[in-house]
Backbone as CSV, one residue per row, in Angstrom:
resi,resn,N_x,N_y,N_z,CA_x,CA_y,CA_z,C_x,C_y,C_z
1,MET,-127.740,-43.512,28.406,-127.472,-44.485,27.365,-126.868,-45.738,27.990
2,ARG,-127.294,-46.876,27.512,-126.866,-48.159,28.046,-125.541,-48.579,27.397
3,ALA,-124.533,-48.858,28.217,-123.230,-49.271,27.713,-123.156,-50.789,27.537
4,ASN,-123.919,-51.529,28.321,-123.898,-52.987,28.280,-125.002,-53.508,27.374
5,PRO,-124.838,-54.721,26.851,-125.903,-55.275,26.000,-127.189,-55.511,26.792
6,ASP,-128.307,-55.350,26.109,-129.597,-55.649,26.733,-129.838,-57.159,26.663
7,ALA,-131.024,-57.591,27.069,-131.336,-59.026,27.099,-131.188,-59.658,25.720
8,ARG,-131.646,-58.951,24.693,-131.505,-59.482,23.332,-130.044,-59.654,22.964
9,GLY,-129.255,-58.644,23.263,-127.830,-58.699,22.960,-127.124,-59.816,23.710
10,LEU,-127.493,-59.982,24.974,-126.888,-61.061,25.773,-127.227,-62.440,25.211
11,LEU,-128.483,-62.620,24.808,-128.873,-63.901,24.218,-128.149,-64.141,22.894
12,GLU,-128.003,-63.103,22.115,-127.291,-63.231,20.838,-125.833,-63.647,21.071
13,ILE,-125.192,-63.009,22.033,-123.806,-63.348,22.385,-123.726,-64.774,22.908
14,ALA,-124.646,-65.139,23.801,-124.636,-66.482,24.386,-124.829,-67.545,23.303
15,ALA,-125.802,-67.356,22.415,-126.071,-68.346,21.363,-124.886,-68.464,20.418
16,SER,-124.346,-67.349,20.019,-123.204,-67.348,19.107,-121.983,-68.022,19.741
17,THR,-121.690,-67.666,20.977,-120.550,-68.252,21.686,-120.760,-69.743,21.901
18,PHE,-121.960,-70.125,22.274,-122.248,-71.538,22.501,-122.029,-72.346,21.224
19,ARG,-122.567,-71.856,20.109,-122.426,-72.581,18.837,-120.966,-72.618,18.364
20,ALA,-120.257,-71.499,18.503,-118.889,-71.414,17.976,-117.845,-72.041,18.898
21,ASP,-117.982,-71.853,20.209,-116.911,-72.242,21.128,-117.201,-73.467,21.987
22,VAL,-118.461,-73.745,22.249,-118.795,-74.860,23.140,-119.234,-76.088,22.341
23,LEU,-120.166,-75.906,21.432,-120.748,-77.030,20.693,-119.707,-77.909,19.985
24,PRO,-118.672,-77.342,19.369,-117.685,-78.212,18.712,-116.947,-79.154,19.673
25,HIS,-116.971,-78.842,20.958,-116.230,-79.640,21.934,-117.121,-80.560,22.778
26,VAL,-118.388,-80.588,22.467,-119.327,-81.417,23.224,-119.167,-82.873,22.791
27,ALA,-119.158,-83.768,23.773,-119.050,-85.192,23.491,-120.249,-85.650,22.658
28,PRO,-120.051,-86.603,21.777,-121.137,-87.062,20.906,-122.416,-87.456,21.658
29,GLU,-122.262,-88.084,22.817,-123.456,-88.512,23.557,-124.234,-87.338,24.160
30,ALA,-123.624,-86.165,24.242,-124.297,-84.983,24.787,-124.680,-83.988,23.686
31,ARG,-124.384,-84.322,22.435,-124.608,-83.373,21.335,-126.086,-83.007,21.177
32,PHE,-126.979,-83.983,21.280,-128.408,-83.686,21.128,-128.864,-82.672,22.178
33,ALA,-128.490,-82.884,23.419,-128.867,-81.949,24.490,-128.254,-80.575,24.233
34,ALA,-127.021,-80.536,23.774,-126.362,-79.256,23.492,-127.058,-78.523,22.345
35,LEU,-127.477,-79.258,21.335,-128.211,-78.635,20.225,-129.560,-78.088,20.682
36,MET,-130.208,-78.793,21.614,-131.474,-78.287,22.168,-131.244,-76.974,22.914
37,VAL,-130.155,-76.879,23.653,-129.828,-75.637,24.367,-129.586,-74.510,23.366
38,ALA,-128.807,-74.795,22.325,-128.532,-73.776,21.303,-129.829,-73.317,20.642
39,ASN,-130.700,-74.248,20.322,-131.972,-73.915,19.694,-132.842,-73.080,20.630
40,ALA,-132.880,-73.442,21.900,-133.671,-72.670,22.868,-133.166,-71.239,22.985
41,LEU,-131.859,-71.068,23.001,-131.284,-69.713,23.061,-131.686,-68.898,21.830
42,GLU,-131.662,-69.529,20.675,-132.013,-68.826,19.446,-133.497,-68.491,19.379
43,ILE,-134.349,-69.384,19.865,-135.784,-69.093,19.915,-136.044,-67.921,20.856
44,ALA,-135.415,-67.929,22.029,-135.593,-66.837,22.986,-135.115,-65.522,22.387
45,GLU,-134.008,-65.559,21.666,-133.491,-64.355,21.015,-134.479,-63.831,19.972
46,ARG,-134.999,-64.728,19.124,-135.981,-64.314,18.109,-137.242,-63.778,18.767
47,GLU,-137.643,-64.406,19.869,-138.856,-63.952,20.546,-138.683,-62.532,21.067
48,LEU,-137.558,-62.273,21.693,-137.324,-60.917,22.200,-137.239,-59.902,21.069
49,LYS,-136.619,-60.290,19.971,-136.482,-59.372,18.831,-137.812,-59.138,18.132
50,GLY,-138.629,-60.183,18.025,-139.832,-60.071,17.219,-141.132,-60.079,17.972
51,LEU,-141.056,-59.959,19.299,-142.261,-60.093,20.102,-143.327,-59.065,19.752
52,ASP,-142.966,-57.805,19.675,-143.961,-56.787,19.364,-144.501,-56.951,17.943
53,ALA,-143.628,-57.280,16.987,-144.093,-57.474,15.610,-145.063,-58.650,15.537
54,ALA,-144.709,-59.755,16.183,-145.597,-60.922,16.205,-146.885,-60.585,16.943
55,GLY,-146.757,-59.877,18.053,-147.932,-59.477,18.825,-148.881,-58.619,18.008
56,HIS,-148.323,-57.692,17.227,-149.175,-56.837,16.395,-149.821,-57.626,15.259
57,SER,-149.115,-58.623,14.726,-149.726,-59.484,13.704,-150.908,-60.247,14.287
58,MET,-150.702,-60.805,15.488,-151.789,-61.552,16.138,-152.934,-60.625,16.519
59,LEU,-152.595,-59.456,17.045,-153.636,-58.503,17.436,-154.439,-58.055,16.219
60,GLY,-153.746,-57.826,15.100,-154.444,-57.431,13.877,-155.421,-58.494,13.415
61,ALA,-154.993,-59.761,13.494,-155.869,-60.864,13.093,-157.074,-60.982,14.016
62,LEU,-156.838,-60.849,15.302,-157.932,-60.950,16.274,-158.855,-59.732,16.197
63,ALA,-158.283,-58.571,15.968,-159.092,-57.363,15.845,-160.010,-57.459,14.629
64,LEU,-159.482,-58.005,13.534,-160.291,-58.206,12.335,-161.443,-59.163,12.623
65,LEU,-161.147,-60.216,13.348,-162.160,-61.202,13.704,-163.278,-60.584,14.535
66,TYR,-162.895,-59.711,15.449,-163.868,-59.129,16.373,-164.322,-57.720,15.995
67,GLY,-163.826,-57.204,14.873,-164.229,-55.874,14.442,-163.775,-54.785,15.388
68,GLU,-162.590,-54.974,15.974,-162.050,-54.012,16.931,-160.836,-53.303,16.349
69,ASP,-160.418,-52.249,17.019,-159.218,-51.511,16.642,-157.989,-52.305,17.078
70,ALA,-156.996,-52.430,16.199,-155.781,-53.184,16.521,-154.859,-52.425,17.462
71,ASP,-155.030,-51.140,17.629,-154.257,-50.305,18.555,-152.747,-50.482,18.388
72,ASP,-152.220,-49.867,17.344,-150.789,-49.936,17.039,-149.908,-49.335,18.121
73,ALA,-150.488,-48.574,19.040,-149.697,-47.939,20.102,-149.305,-48.916,21.204
74,LEU,-149.981,-50.066,21.283,-149.653,-51.041,22.327,-148.270,-51.639,22.086
75,ALA,-147.562,-51.910,23.177,-146.240,-52.529,23.087,-145.967,-53.301,24.375
76,GLY,-144.989,-54.184,24.306,-144.526,-54.900,25.492,-145.619,-55.664,26.202
77,ASP,-145.655,-55.504,27.515,-146.609,-56.227,28.356,-148.061,-55.892,28.030
78,ASP,-148.329,-54.631,27.712,-149.703,-54.242,27.379,-150.181,-54.966,26.122
79,LEU,-149.305,-55.058,25.140,-149.631,-55.765,23.906,-149.841,-57.250,24.196
80,ARG,-148.937,-57.853,24.945,-149.046,-59.268,25.288,-150.358,-59.558,26.015
81,LYS,-150.703,-58.720,26.988,-151.937,-58.930,27.759,-153.180,-58.807,26.871
82,ARG,-153.168,-57.853,25.941,-154.319,-57.663,25.050,-154.488,-58.877,24.135
83,VAL,-153.369,-59.352,23.571,-153.425,-60.520,22.690,-153.892,-61.740,23.486
84,GLU,-153.345,-61.941,24.676,-153.750,-63.087,25.499,-155.232,-63.035,25.836
85,ALA,-155.742,-61.853,26.143,-157.166,-61.718,26.480,-158.041,-62.075,25.281
86,LEU,-157.669,-61.588,24.106,-158.455,-61.901,22.912,-158.335,-63.377,22.531
87,GLN,-157.155,-63.954,22.716,-156.996,-65.384,22.434,-157.830,-66.226,23.404
88,HIS,-157.868,-65.807,24.648,-158.684,-66.515,25.643,-160.162,-66.444,25.244
89,ARG,-160.597,-65.259,24.847,-161.980,-65.086,24.391,-162.259,-65.987,23.194
90,LEU,-161.313,-66.032,22.263,-161.486,-66.858,21.075,-161.604,-68.338,21.442
91,CYS,-160.770,-68.803,22.341,-160.832,-70.216,22.773,-162.196,-70.543,23.371
92,ILE,-162.693,-69.659,24.199,-164.002,-69.871,24.823,-165.088,-69.933,23.757
93,GLU,-165.020,-69.027,22.792,-166.044,-68.983,21.752,-165.964,-70.190,20.817
94,ILE,-164.749,-70.640,20.508,-164.620,-71.843,19.674,-165.195,-73.048,20.416
95,ALA,-164.840,-73.188,21.695,-165.332,-74.311,22.496,-166.857,-74.278,22.627
96,ALA,-167.423,-73.088,22.656,-168.874,-72.954,22.788,-169.598,-73.160,21.457
97,GLY,-168.823,-73.295,20.374,-169.450,-73.513,19.068,-169.893,-72.243,18.373
98,ASP,-169.393,-71.098,18.814,-169.825,-69.826,18.238,-169.474,-69.676,16.758
99,PHE,-168.510,-70.447,16.260,-168.110,-70.331,14.861,-168.547,-71.543,14.041
100,ASP,-169.389,-72.366,14.608,-169.806,-73.581,13.914,-170.643,-73.288,12.671
101,ASN,-171.409,-72.216,12.686,-172.300,-71.923,11.569,-171.894,-70.696,10.768
102,GLU,-171.376,-69.701,11.426,-171.025,-68.447,10.745,-169.631,-68.001,11.154
103,GLY,-168.975,-67.289,10.246,-167.688,-66.681,10.562,-166.488,-67.588,10.432
104,GLN,-166.670,-68.765,9.845,-165.556,-69.705,9.758,-164.440,-69.204,8.849
105,GLU,-164.776,-68.507,7.790,-163.739,-68.021,6.870,-162.850,-66.983,7.562
106,VAL,-163.452,-66.044,8.259,-162.681,-65.034,8.990,-161.896,-65.692,10.126
107,LEU,-162.514,-66.668,10.793,-161.835,-67.404,11.855,-160.588,-68.090,11.312
108,MET,-160.711,-68.792,10.194,-159.570,-69.505,9.629,-158.468,-68.533,9.198
109,ASP,-158.846,-67.400,8.630,-157.849,-66.381,8.253,-157.120,-65.867,9.492
110,SER,-157.863,-65.640,10.555,-157.273,-65.153,11.799,-156.346,-66.191,12.413
111,LEU,-156.793,-67.435,12.449,-155.961,-68.503,13.010,-154.691,-68.700,12.190
112,GLU,-154.796,-68.590,10.887,-153.610,-68.722,10.030,-152.607,-67.604,10.320
113,ALA,-153.087,-66.384,10.486,-152.198,-65.260,10.792,-151.534,-65.438,12.159
114,ILE,-152.279,-65.952,13.120,-151.722,-66.188,14.459,-150.646,-67.268,14.407
115,VAL,-150.923,-68.353,13.700,-149.944,-69.441,13.587,-148.681,-68.946,12.881
116,LYS,-148.843,-68.177,11.825,-147.670,-67.646,11.108,-146.839,-66.730,11.999
117,ALA,-147.491,-65.910,12.803,-146.772,-65.005,13.705,-145.981,-65.810,14.739
118,ARG,-146.605,-66.840,15.285,-145.915,-67.689,16.271,-144.795,-68.501,15.626
119,LEU,-145.048,-69.006,14.439,-144.051,-69.796,13.733,-142.849,-68.945,13.337
120,GLY,-143.091,-67.675,13.052,-141.998,-66.772,12.727,-140.984,-66.650,13.844
121,ILE,-141.416,-66.897,15.054,-140.511,-66.870,16.210,-139.964,-68.270,16.495
122,ALA,-140.844,-69.251,16.546,-140.441,-70.596,16.944,-139.617,-71.320,15.885
123,ASN,-139.994,-71.163,14.610,-139.298,-71.879,13.540,-139.494,-71.151,12.216
124,PRO,-138.791,-70.045,12.023,-139.010,-69.234,10.814,-138.707,-69.984,9.519
125,LYS,-137.849,-70.997,9.566,-137.544,-71.776,8.358,-138.789,-72.493,7.841
126,ALA,-139.704,-72.822,8.719,-140.922,-73.529,8.325,-141.846,-72.642,7.500
127,LEU,-141.661,-71.334,7.578,-142.499,-70.416,6.804,-142.071,-70.363,5.338
128,GLY,-140.897,-70.862,5.049,-140.432,-70.913,3.669,-139.522,-69.850,3.264
């Protein structure tokens, strides 16, 4: 059993401490840069917490597009690599015009699900 915080826990502590103890004492001319640091820490924390969930959302959307199994057993690096491979395939097919005549509705549904999954990590407030 792990006694120390994991990467997620460390980021949570760092972001919380930075906002509570450091940010109030930052000079006005450095406040924008300090807020960017705080935001980056929070994005990294959300990414670590929600990476597999976001990955499965993206994989589900891509699997639907390609008529493949979403493979709920994938996690971590394996999940990331599978999503990246399918996204790469999708980019190639879009650039080649493969969706210009058919499949645009499924493509748009898939792209919307991918954007929502990414936005849930990068800026969840934008989702409403």
